[in-house]
N, CA, C and O atoms as a Tinker XYZ file with bonds, in Angstrom:
   440  protein
     1  N      0.844000   -1.178000    0.000000    73     2
     2  CA     0.000000    0.000000    0.000000    64     1     3
     3  C      0.889000    1.241000    0.000000    63     2     4     5
     4  O      1.960000    1.261000    0.606000    81     3
     5  N      0.427000    2.248000   -0.680000    73     3     6
     6  CA     1.118000    3.538000   -0.742000    64     5     7
     7  C      0.327000    4.547000    0.083000    63     6     8     9
     8  O     -0.898000    4.608000   -0.010000    81     7
     9  N      1.028000    5.330000    0.883000    73     7    10
    10  CA     0.417000    6.405000    1.654000    64     9    11
    11  C      1.019000    7.716000    1.149000    63    10    12    13
    12  O      2.240000    7.876000    1.128000    81    11
    13  N      0.165000    8.647000    0.745000    73    11    14
    14  CA     0.627000    9.944000    0.258000    64    13    15
    15  C      0.023000   11.055000    1.095000    63    14    16    17
    16  O     -1.167000   11.034000    1.408000    81    15
    17  N      0.836000   12.010000    1.449000    73    15    18
    18  CA     0.381000   13.206000    2.145000    64    17    19
    19  C      0.586000   14.383000    1.209000    63    18    20    21
    20  O      1.705000   14.658000    0.776000    81    19
    21  N     -0.498000   15.075000    0.902000    73    19    22
    22  CA    -0.445000   16.183000   -0.040000    64    21    23
    23  C     -0.658000   17.478000    0.726000    63    22    24    25
    24  O     -1.726000   17.716000    1.290000    81    23
    25  N      0.373000   18.307000    0.737000    73    23    26
    26  CA     0.298000   19.616000    1.378000    64    25    27
    27  C      0.137000   20.646000    0.272000    63    26    28    29
    28  O      1.069000   20.876000   -0.498000    81    27
    29  N     -1.034000   21.271000    0.181000    73    27    30
    30  CA    -1.393000   22.040000   -0.999000    64    29    31
    31  C     -0.808000   23.434000   -1.112000    63    30    32    33
    32  O     -0.803000   24.003000   -2.203000    81    31
    33  N     -0.326000   23.992000   -0.045000    73    31    34
    34  CA     0.180000   25.355000   -0.125000    64    33    35
    35  C     -0.687000   26.306000    0.683000    63    34    36    37
    36  O     -1.056000   26.004000    1.818000    81    35
    37  N     -1.006000   27.433000    0.111000    73    35    38
    38  CA    -1.617000   28.534000    0.848000    64    37    39
    39  C     -2.979000   28.193000    1.443000    63    38    40    41
    40  O     -3.316000   28.721000    2.503000    81    39
    41  N     -3.775000   27.334000    0.809000    73    39    42
    42  CA    -5.084000   27.004000    1.387000    64    41    43
    43  C     -4.935000   26.152000    2.641000    63    42    44    45
    44  O     -5.813000   26.164000    3.504000    81    43
    45  N     -3.830000   25.411000    2.754000    73    43    46
    46  CA    -3.515000   24.595000    3.919000    64    45    47
    47  C     -4.534000   23.491000    4.193000    63    46    48    49
    48  O     -4.623000   23.003000    5.320000    81    47
    49  N     -5.305000   23.091000    3.178000    73    47    50
    50  CA    -6.287000   22.009000    3.327000    64    49    51
    51  C     -5.627000   20.706000    2.874000    63    50    52    53
    52  O     -5.609000   20.375000    1.688000    81    51
    53  N     -5.095000   19.991000    3.833000    73    51    54
    54  CA    -4.304000   18.790000    3.540000    64    53    55
    55  C     -5.174000   17.634000    3.052000    63    54    56    57
    56  O     -6.353000   17.519000    3.390000    81    55
    57  N     -4.542000   16.785000    2.242000    73    55    58
    58  CA    -5.192000   15.591000    1.705000    64    57    59
    59  C     -4.265000   14.411000    1.921000    63    58    60    61
    60  O     -3.052000   14.529000    1.750000    81    59
    61  N     -4.833000   13.273000    2.296000    73    59    62
    62  CA    -4.065000   12.033000    2.352000    64    61    63
    63  C     -4.712000   11.020000    1.409000    63    62    64    65
    64  O     -5.930000   10.988000    1.232000    81    63
    65  N     -3.861000   10.205000    0.819000    73    63    66
    66  CA    -4.317000    9.177000   -0.108000    64    65    67
    67  C     -3.676000    7.864000    0.298000    63    66    68    69
    68  O     -2.465000    7.795000    0.511000    81    67
    69  N     -4.481000    6.831000    0.404000    73    67    70
    70  CA    -3.965000    5.472000    0.547000    64    69    71
    71  C     -4.364000    4.735000   -0.714000    63    70    72    73
    72  O     -5.541000    4.688000   -1.072000    81    71
    73  N     -3.382000    4.162000   -1.384000    73    71    74
    74  CA    -3.608000    3.468000   -2.643000    64    73    75
    75  C     -3.055000    2.059000   -2.535000    63    74    76    77
    76  O     -1.912000    1.858000   -2.122000    81    75
    77  N     -3.869000    1.089000   -2.907000    73    75    78
    78  CA    -3.462000   -0.309000   -2.860000    64    77    79
    79  C     -3.847000   -0.953000   -4.180000    63    78    80    81
    80  O     -4.897000   -0.650000   -4.746000    81    79
    81  N     -2.998000   -1.838000   -4.665000    73    79    82
    82  CA    -3.234000   -2.458000   -5.969000    64    81    83
    83  C     -2.817000   -3.923000   -5.923000    63    82    84    85
    84  O     -1.781000   -4.296000   -6.474000    81    83
    85  N     -3.622000   -4.752000   -5.266000    73    83    86
    86  CA    -3.224000   -6.150000   -5.106000    64    85    87
    87  C     -3.141000   -6.941000   -6.410000    63    86    88    89
    88  O     -2.381000   -7.907000   -6.489000    81    87
    89  N     -3.905000   -6.555000   -7.435000    73    87    90
    90  CA    -3.880000   -7.312000   -8.696000    64    89    91
    91  C     -2.959000   -6.698000   -9.743000    63    90    92    93
    92  O     -2.870000   -7.215000  -10.857000    81    91
    93  N     -2.268000   -5.600000   -9.409000    73    91    94
    94  CA    -1.360000   -4.975000  -10.347000    64    93    95
    95  C     -2.040000   -4.110000  -11.396000    63    94    96    97
    96  O     -1.369000   -3.580000  -12.282000    81    95
    97  N     -3.376000   -3.955000  -11.314000    73    95    98
    98  CA    -4.088000   -3.159000  -12.307000    64    97    99
    99  C     -5.119000   -2.215000  -11.687000    63    98   100   101
   100  O     -5.135000   -1.023000  -11.995000    81    99
   101  N     -5.969000   -2.739000  -10.824000    73    99   102
   102  CA    -7.029000   -1.935000  -10.223000    64   101   103
   103  C     -6.535000   -1.357000   -8.908000    63   102   104   105
   104  O     -6.210000   -2.090000   -7.974000    81   103
   105  N     -6.484000   -0.046000   -8.847000    73   103   106
   106  CA    -5.992000    0.645000   -7.654000    64   105   107
   107  C     -7.190000    1.034000   -6.790000    63   106   108   109
   108  O     -8.087000    1.751000   -7.233000    81   107
   109  N     -7.185000    0.556000   -5.568000    73   107   110
   110  CA    -8.200000    0.925000   -4.584000    64   109   111
   111  C     -7.709000    2.187000   -3.881000    63   110   112   113
   112  O     -6.570000    2.240000   -3.417000    81   111
   113  N     -8.571000    3.203000   -3.804000    73   111   114
   114  CA    -8.176000    4.485000   -3.230000    64   113   115
   115  C     -8.999000    4.822000   -1.995000    63   114   116   117
   116  O    -10.207000    4.590000   -1.948000    81   115
   117  N     -8.325000    5.366000   -1.014000    73   115   118
   118  CA    -8.976000    5.952000    0.156000    64   117   119
   119  C     -8.421000    7.362000    0.283000    63   118   120   121
   120  O     -7.252000    7.562000    0.613000    81   119
   121  N     -9.278000    8.328000    0.016000    73   119   122
   122  CA    -8.863000    9.731000   -0.008000    64   121   123
   123  C     -9.566000   10.469000    1.125000    63   122   124   125
   124  O    -10.791000   10.432000    1.236000    81   123
   125  N     -8.785000   11.134000    1.958000    73   123   126
   126  CA    -9.332000   11.967000    3.025000    64   125   127
   127  C     -8.761000   13.359000    2.855000    63   126   128   129
   128  O     -7.584000   13.523000    2.533000    81   127
   129  N     -9.598000   14.362000    3.072000    73   127   130
   130  CA    -9.138000   15.724000    2.866000    64   129   131
   131  C     -9.872000   16.697000    3.766000    63   130   132   133
   132  O    -11.018000   16.468000    4.153000    81   131
   133  N     -9.202000   17.776000    4.090000    73   131   134
   134  CA    -9.829000   18.892000    4.795000    64   133   135
   135  C    -10.625000   19.758000    3.824000    63   134   136   137
   136  O    -11.401000   20.614000    4.249000    81   135
   137  N    -10.437000   19.538000    2.515000    73   135   138
   138  CA   -11.109000   20.325000    1.480000    64   137   139
   139  C    -12.448000   19.684000    1.100000    63   138   140   141
   140  O    -12.476000   18.513000    0.720000    81   139
   141  N    -13.542000   20.416000    1.194000    73   139   142
   142  CA   -14.847000   19.835000    0.855000    64   141   143
   143  C    -14.950000   19.429000   -0.616000    63   142   144   145
   144  O    -15.666000   18.481000   -0.939000    81   143
   145  N    -14.264000   20.112000   -1.492000    73   143   146
   146  CA   -14.320000   19.757000   -2.921000    64   145   147
   147  C    -13.580000   18.445000   -3.190000    63   146   148   149
   148  O    -14.028000   17.627000   -3.993000    81   147
   149  N    -12.456000   18.254000   -2.520000    73   147   150
   150  CA   -11.728000   16.995000   -2.686000    64   149   151
   151  C    -12.499000   15.858000   -2.027000    63   150   152   153
   152  O    -12.499000   14.738000   -2.536000    81   151
   153  N    -13.153000   16.128000   -0.909000    73   151   154
   154  CA   -13.993000   15.091000   -0.290000    64   153   155
   155  C    -15.112000   14.672000   -1.247000    63   154   156   157
   156  O    -15.429000   13.487000   -1.341000    81   155
   157  N    -15.710000   15.629000   -1.955000    73   155   158
   158  CA   -16.750000   15.304000   -2.931000    64   157   159
   159  C    -16.171000   14.459000   -4.069000    63   158   160   161
   160  O    -16.789000   13.481000   -4.489000    81   159
   161  N    -14.992000   14.830000   -4.567000    73   159   162
   162  CA   -14.313000   14.037000   -5.588000    64   161   163
   163  C    -14.090000   12.615000   -5.095000    63   162   164   165
   164  O    -14.312000   11.656000   -5.834000    81   163
   165  N    -13.652000   12.480000   -3.849000    73   163   166
   166  CA   -13.333000   11.164000   -3.281000    64   165   167
   167  C    -14.533000   10.227000   -3.257000    63   166   168   169
   168  O    -14.372000    9.012000   -3.367000    81   167
   169  N    -15.737000   10.780000   -3.115000    73   167   170
   170  CA   -16.923000    9.909000   -3.100000    64   169   171
   171  C    -17.137000    9.218000   -4.437000    63   170   172   173
   172  O    -17.822000    8.198000   -4.508000    81   171
   173  N    -16.555000    9.768000   -5.497000    73   171   174
   174  CA   -16.700000    9.183000   -6.830000    64   173   175
   175  C    -15.441000    8.460000   -7.305000    63   174   176   177
   176  O    -15.399000    7.972000   -8.435000    81   175
   177  N    -14.425000    8.386000   -6.463000    73   175   178
   178  CA   -13.150000    7.822000   -6.892000    64   177   179
   179  C    -12.627000    6.817000   -5.868000    63   178   180   181
   180  O    -11.639000    7.069000   -5.178000    81   179
   181  N    -13.300000    5.688000   -5.784000    73   179   182
   182  CA   -12.873000    4.634000   -4.858000    64   181   183
   183  C    -11.832000    3.727000   -5.494000    63   182   184   185
   184  O    -11.053000    3.084000   -4.791000    81   183
   185  N    -11.817000    3.672000   -6.823000    73   183   186
   186  CA   -10.826000    2.854000   -7.512000    64   185   187
   187  C    -10.626000    3.374000   -8.928000    63   186   188   189
   188  O    -11.457000    4.107000   -9.464000    81   187
   189  N     -9.506000    2.977000   -9.519000    73   187   190
   190  CA    -9.250000    3.303000  -10.916000    64   189   191
   191  C     -8.376000    2.228000  -11.526000    63   190   192   193
   192  O     -7.631000    1.537000  -10.831000    81   191
   193  N     -8.480000    2.099000  -12.830000    73   191   194
   194  CA    -7.649000    1.169000  -13.576000    64   193   195
   195  C     -6.341000    1.888000  -13.900000    63   194   196   197
   196  O     -6.328000    2.852000  -14.666000    81   195
   197  N     -5.255000    1.420000  -13.320000    73   195   198
   198  CA    -3.975000    2.111000  -13.452000    64   197   199
   199  C     -3.531000    2.231000  -14.906000    63   198   200   201
   200  O     -3.047000    3.285000  -15.319000    81   199
   201  N     -3.689000    1.178000  -15.674000    73   199   202
   202  CA    -3.214000    1.219000  -17.054000    64   201   203
   203  C     -4.063000    2.150000  -17.920000    63   202   204   205
   204  O     -3.533000    2.833000  -18.796000    81   203
   205  N     -5.359000    2.183000  -17.684000    73   203   206
   206  CA    -6.216000    3.098000  -18.440000    64   205   207
   207  C     -5.961000    4.547000  -18.046000    63   206   208   209
   208  O     -5.918000    5.423000  -18.909000    81   207
   209  N     -5.790000    4.809000  -16.754000    73   207   210
   210  CA    -5.629000    6.188000  -16.282000    64   209   211
   211  C     -4.253000    6.764000  -16.558000    63   210   212   213
   212  O     -4.135000    7.920000  -16.963000    81   211
   213  N     -3.228000    5.985000  -16.348000    73   211   214
   214  CA    -1.871000    6.531000  -16.336000    64   213   215
   215  C     -1.182000    6.561000  -17.697000    63   214   216   217
   216  O     -0.048000    7.027000  -17.804000    81   215
   217  N     -1.842000    6.079000  -18.720000    73   215   218
   218  CA    -1.236000    6.113000  -20.049000    64   217   219
   219  C     -2.075000    6.921000  -21.031000    63   218   220   221
   220  O     -2.022000    6.685000  -22.238000    81   219
   221  N     -2.838000    7.860000  -20.523000    73   219   222
   222  CA    -3.585000    8.766000  -21.392000    64   221   223
   223  C     -3.237000   10.191000  -21.006000    63   222   224   225
   224  O     -2.692000   10.417000  -19.925000    81   223
   225  N     -3.539000   11.160000  -21.864000    73   223   226
   226  CA    -3.245000   12.555000  -21.519000    64   225   227
   227  C     -3.952000   12.957000  -20.220000    63   226   228   229
   228  O     -5.067000   12.512000  -19.948000    81   227
   229  N     -3.299000   13.793000  -19.433000    73   227   230
   230  CA    -3.815000   14.196000  -18.129000    64   229   231
   231  C     -5.259000   14.670000  -18.200000    63   230   232   233
   232  O     -6.081000   14.270000  -17.375000    81   231
   233  N     -5.577000   15.511000  -19.169000    73   231   234
   234  CA    -6.928000   16.089000  -19.231000    64   233   235
   235  C     -8.003000   15.042000  -19.503000    63   234   236   237
   236  O     -9.187000   15.301000  -19.284000    81   235
   237  N     -7.604000   13.860000  -19.977000    73   235   238
   238  CA    -8.565000   12.799000  -20.273000    64   237   239
   239  C     -8.722000   11.791000  -19.143000    63   238   240   241
   240  O     -9.488000   10.836000  -19.273000    81   239
   241  N     -8.009000   11.988000  -18.039000    73   239   242
   242  CA    -8.102000   11.038000  -16.932000    64   241   243
   243  C     -9.381000   11.266000  -16.131000    63   242   244   245
   244  O     -9.921000   12.372000  -16.096000    81   243
   245  N     -9.844000   10.220000  -15.503000    73   243   246
   246  CA   -10.997000   10.322000  -14.622000    64   245   247
   247  C    -10.712000   11.302000  -13.492000    63   246   248   249
   248  O    -11.593000   12.063000  -13.092000    81   247
   249  N     -9.496000   11.288000  -12.980000    73   247   250
   250  CA    -9.120000   12.198000  -11.893000    64   249   251
   251  C     -9.282000   13.653000  -12.340000    63   250   252   253
   252  O     -9.842000   14.465000  -11.603000    81   251
   253  N     -8.800000   13.988000  -13.534000    73   251   254
   254  CA    -8.932000   15.362000  -14.037000    64   253   255
   255  C    -10.395000   15.714000  -14.296000    63   254   256   257
   256  O    -10.823000   16.832000  -14.010000    81   255
   257  N    -11.157000   14.773000  -14.831000    73   255   258
   258  CA   -12.586000   15.026000  -15.073000    64   257   259
   259  C    -13.312000   15.315000  -13.761000    63   258   260   261
   260  O    -14.132000   16.231000  -13.691000    81   259
   261  N    -13.010000   14.532000  -12.721000    73   259   262
   262  CA   -13.657000   14.744000  -11.427000    64   261   263
   263  C    -13.169000   16.043000  -10.770000    63   262   264   265
   264  O    -13.940000   16.719000  -10.089000    81   263
   265  N    -11.907000   16.387000  -10.971000    73   263   266
   266  CA   -11.397000   17.657000  -10.444000    64   265   267
   267  C    -12.154000   18.825000  -11.064000    63   266   268   269
   268  O    -12.494000   19.788000  -10.376000    81   267
   269  N    -12.415000   18.738000  -12.361000    73   267   270
   270  CA   -13.177000   19.797000  -13.034000    64   269   271
   271  C    -14.631000   19.800000  -12.570000    63   270   272   273
   272  O    -15.204000   20.858000  -12.311000    81   271
   273  N    -15.218000   18.617000  -12.468000    73   271   274
   274  CA   -16.615000   18.510000  -12.035000    64   273   275
   275  C    -16.826000   19.131000  -10.669000    63   274   276   277
   276  O    -17.825000   19.813000  -10.441000    81   275
   277  N    -15.888000   18.899000   -9.754000    73   275   278
   278  CA   -16.020000   19.384000   -8.380000    64   277   279
   279  C    -15.329000   20.735000   -8.170000    63   278   280   281
   280  O    -15.184000   21.198000   -7.038000    81   279
   281  N    -14.912000   21.351000   -9.258000    73   279   282
   282  CA   -14.380000   22.713000   -9.283000    64   281   283
   283  C    -13.169000   22.909000   -8.376000    63   282   284   285
   284  O    -13.076000   23.901000   -7.652000    81   283
   285  N    -12.245000   21.953000   -8.422000    73   283   286
   286  CA   -10.983000   22.150000   -7.706000    64   285   287
   287  C    -10.238000   23.304000   -8.363000    63   286   288   289
   288  O    -10.362000   23.528000   -9.567000    81   287
   289  N     -9.479000   24.021000   -7.581000    73   287   290
   290  CA    -8.646000   25.107000   -8.104000    64   289   291
   291  C     -7.740000   24.511000   -9.185000    63   290   292   293
   292  O     -7.205000   23.416000   -9.014000    81   291
   293  N     -7.574000   25.216000  -10.269000    73   291   294
   294  CA    -6.797000   24.724000  -11.408000    64   293   295
   295  C     -5.396000   24.265000  -11.008000    63   294   296   297
   296  O     -4.896000   23.282000  -11.556000    81   295
   297  N     -4.765000   24.943000  -10.081000    73   295   298
   298  CA    -3.398000   24.600000   -9.671000    64   297   299
   299  C     -3.348000   23.698000   -8.441000    63   298   300   301
   300  O     -2.284000   23.536000   -7.843000    81   299
   301  N     -4.477000   23.110000   -8.053000    73   299   302
   302  CA    -4.508000   22.208000   -6.893000    64   301   303
   303  C     -3.576000   21.022000   -7.131000    63   302   304   305
   304  O     -3.580000   20.425000   -8.208000    81   303
   305  N     -2.795000   20.694000   -6.136000    73   303   306
   306  CA    -1.841000   19.591000   -6.238000    64   305   307
   307  C     -2.470000   18.221000   -5.990000    63   306   308   309
   308  O     -1.860000   17.203000   -6.318000    81   307
   309  N     -3.657000   18.171000   -5.427000    73   307   310
   310  CA    -4.260000   16.894000   -5.048000    64   309   311
   311  C     -4.473000   15.942000   -6.225000    63   310   312   313
   312  O     -4.136000   14.765000   -6.097000    81   311
   313  N     -5.012000   16.383000   -7.365000    73   311   314
   314  CA    -5.222000   15.427000   -8.457000    64   313   315
   315  C     -3.935000   14.723000   -8.907000    63   314   316   317
   316  O     -3.940000   13.512000   -9.128000    81   315
   317  N     -2.848000   15.465000   -9.041000    73   315   318
   318  CA    -1.592000   14.846000   -9.439000    64   317   319
   319  C     -1.069000   13.938000   -8.326000    63   318   320   321
   320  O     -0.499000   12.882000   -8.603000    81   319
   321  N     -1.262000   14.345000   -7.070000    73   319   322
   322  CA    -0.859000   13.496000   -5.949000    64   321   323
   323  C     -1.621000   12.176000   -5.940000    63   322   324   325
   324  O     -1.045000   11.131000   -5.637000    81   323
   325  N     -2.907000   12.216000   -6.268000    73   323   326
   326  CA    -3.713000   10.991000   -6.352000    64   325   327
   327  C     -3.158000   10.084000   -7.448000    63   326   328   329
   328  O     -3.004000    8.880000   -7.246000    81   327
   329  N     -2.859000   10.668000   -8.605000    73   327   330
   330  CA    -2.312000    9.873000   -9.711000    64   329   331
   331  C     -0.935000    9.310000   -9.376000    63   330   332   333
   332  O     -0.633000    8.169000   -9.726000    81   331
   333  N     -0.092000   10.099000   -8.698000    73   331   334
   334  CA     1.234000    9.593000   -8.316000    64   333   335
   335  C      1.117000    8.429000   -7.333000    63   334   336   337
   336  O      1.866000    7.458000   -7.430000    81   335
   337  N      0.182000    8.524000   -6.391000    73   335   338
   338  CA    -0.021000    7.427000   -5.440000    64   337   339
   339  C     -0.502000    6.173000   -6.172000    63   338   340   341
   340  O     -0.038000    5.069000   -5.886000    81   339
   341  N     -1.424000    6.341000   -7.109000    73   339   342
   342  CA    -1.924000    5.194000   -7.888000    64   341   343
   343  C     -0.807000    4.574000   -8.715000    63   342   344   345
   344  O     -0.697000    3.351000   -8.802000    81   343
   345  N      0.018000    5.414000   -9.319000    73   343   346
   346  CA     1.135000    4.934000  -10.136000    64   345   347
   347  C      2.100000    4.086000   -9.304000    63   346   348   349
   348  O      2.525000    3.017000   -9.742000    81   347
   349  N      2.440000    4.555000   -8.122000    73   347   350
   350  CA     3.351000    3.809000   -7.247000    64   349   351
   351  C      2.694000    2.532000   -6.739000    63   350   352   353
   352  O      3.348000    1.493000   -6.647000    81   351
   353  N      1.397000    2.601000   -6.407000    73   351   354
   354  CA     0.696000    1.411000   -5.908000    64   353   355
   355  C      0.650000    0.308000   -6.957000    63   354   356   357
   356  O      0.721000   -0.875000   -6.624000    81   355
   357  N      0.532000    0.695000   -8.223000    73   355   358
   358  CA     0.476000   -0.280000   -9.318000    64   357   359
   359  C      1.866000   -0.694000   -9.796000    63   358   360   361
   360  O      1.993000   -1.397000  -10.798000    81   359
   361  N      2.902000   -0.266000   -9.089000    73   359   362
   362  CA     4.298000   -0.569000   -9.423000    64   361   363
   363  C      4.691000   -0.074000  -10.810000    63   362   364   365
   364  O      5.519000   -0.685000  -11.484000    81   363
   365  N      4.085000    1.044000  -11.231000    73   363   366
   366  CA     4.455000    1.662000  -12.500000    64   365   367
   367  C      5.507000    2.753000  -12.290000    63   366   368   369
   368  O      6.031000    3.315000  -13.251000    81   367
   369  N      5.807000    3.042000  -11.039000    73   367   370
   370  CA     6.868000    3.973000  -10.661000    64   369   371
   371  C      7.260000    3.675000   -9.222000    63   370   372   373
   372  O      6.455000    3.164000   -8.443000    81   371
   373  N      8.476000    3.990000   -8.882000    73   371   374
   374  CA     8.906000    3.839000   -7.495000    64   373   375
   375  C      8.303000    4.962000   -6.660000    63   374   376   377
   376  O      8.156000    6.084000   -7.144000    81   375
   377  N      7.953000    4.670000   -5.413000    73   375   378
   378  CA     7.446000    5.748000   -4.558000    64   377   379
   379  C      8.585000    6.694000   -4.178000    63   378   380   381
   380  O      9.556000    6.294000   -3.535000    81   379
   381  N      8.449000    7.928000   -4.580000    73   379   382
   382  CA     9.453000    8.942000   -4.254000    64   381   383
   383  C      8.753000   10.279000   -4.083000    63   382   384   385
   384  O      7.772000   10.565000   -4.769000    81   383
   385  N      9.255000   11.090000   -3.173000    73   383   386
   386  CA     8.689000   12.416000   -2.943000    64   385   387
   387  C      8.933000   13.317000   -4.142000    63   386   388   389
   388  O      9.950000   13.210000   -4.827000    81   387
   389  N      7.989000   14.193000   -4.378000    73   387   390
   390  CA     8.151000   15.270000   -5.342000    64   389   391
   391  C      7.934000   16.576000   -4.590000    63   390   392   393
   392  O      7.275000   16.584000   -3.550000    81   391
   393  N      8.465000   17.657000   -5.087000    73   391   394
   394  CA     8.342000   18.931000   -4.376000    64   393   395
   395  C      8.156000   20.079000   -5.360000    63   394   396   397
   396  O      8.684000   20.066000   -6.472000    81   395
   397  N      7.399000   21.059000   -4.923000    73   395   398
   398  CA     7.325000   22.345000   -5.604000    64   397   399
   399  C      7.621000   23.388000   -4.539000    63   398   400   401
   400  O      6.899000   23.486000   -3.547000    81   399
   401  N      8.654000   24.151000   -4.734000    73   399   402
   402  CA     8.989000   25.209000   -3.780000    64   401   403
   403  C      8.803000   26.541000   -4.486000    63   402   404   405
   404  O      9.373000   26.772000   -5.552000    81   403
   405  N      8.013000   27.406000   -3.894000    73   403   406
   406  CA     7.747000   28.718000   -4.469000    64   405   407
   407  C      8.271000   29.806000   -3.555000    63   406   408   409
   408  O      8.129000   29.729000   -2.335000    81   407
   409  N      8.874000   30.816000   -4.151000    73   407   410
   410  CA     9.345000   31.977000   -3.400000    64   409   411
   411  C      9.304000   33.183000   -4.323000    63   410   412   413
   412  O      9.649000   33.089000   -5.500000    81   411
   413  N      8.890000   34.287000   -3.794000    73   411   414
   414  CA     8.932000   35.534000   -4.555000    64   413   415
   415  C     10.359000   36.077000   -4.485000    63   414   416   417
   416  O     10.920000   36.234000   -3.401000    81   415
   417  N     10.935000   36.360000   -5.646000    73   415   418
   418  CA    12.294000   36.881000   -5.723000    64   417   419
   419  C     12.237000   38.201000   -6.477000    63   418   420   421
   420  O     11.752000   38.275000   -7.606000    81   419
   421  N     12.735000   39.221000   -5.834000    73   419   422
   422  CA    12.756000   40.538000   -6.473000    64   421   423
   423  C     13.884000   40.581000   -7.484000    63   422   424   425
   424  O     14.987000   40.109000   -7.206000    81   423
   425  N     13.620000   41.141000   -8.655000    73   423   426
   426  CA    14.682000   41.208000   -9.677000    64   425   427
   427  C     15.818000   42.131000   -9.244000    63   426   428   429
   428  O     15.596000   43.137000   -8.570000    81   427
   429  N     17.001000   41.780000   -9.631000    73   427   430
   430  CA    18.172000   42.587000   -9.348000    64   429   431
   431  C     18.330000   43.598000  -10.469000    63   430   432   433
   432  O     18.650000   43.220000  -11.596000    81   431
   433  N     18.115000   44.869000  -10.188000    73   431   434
   434  CA    18.172000   45.924000  -11.197000    64   433   435
   435  C     19.522000   46.637000  -11.238000    63   434   436   437
   436  O     19.602000   47.789000  -11.663000    81   435
   437  N     20.565000   45.966000  -10.805000    73   435   438
   438  CA    21.870000   46.651000  -10.791000    64   437   439
   439  C     22.540000   46.596000  -12.141000    63   438   440
   440  O     23.642000   47.122000  -12.305000    81   439
């Protein structure tokens, strides 16, 4: 089983994902979130077929469709975190942390 903790940034509404794939294809998902929109998405996403989801363009995935349906912020990290957890659970990638670090940097006008 894969456990993912998604820290979204400024909204601070954390999401956790548990993904298990005992047959190597169907990923069982347990998604918990402080975000009501992600909780609504989770009610429709208990499982996914790893091979169907992870080898198509992002915008065509069930995860992206549900993110749009439930009006997640366009830059929300949760949908990609869900897909990364599913990918690792299905042994299509090794489980490894990813990071996005943002900082405002003033230009040097010298």
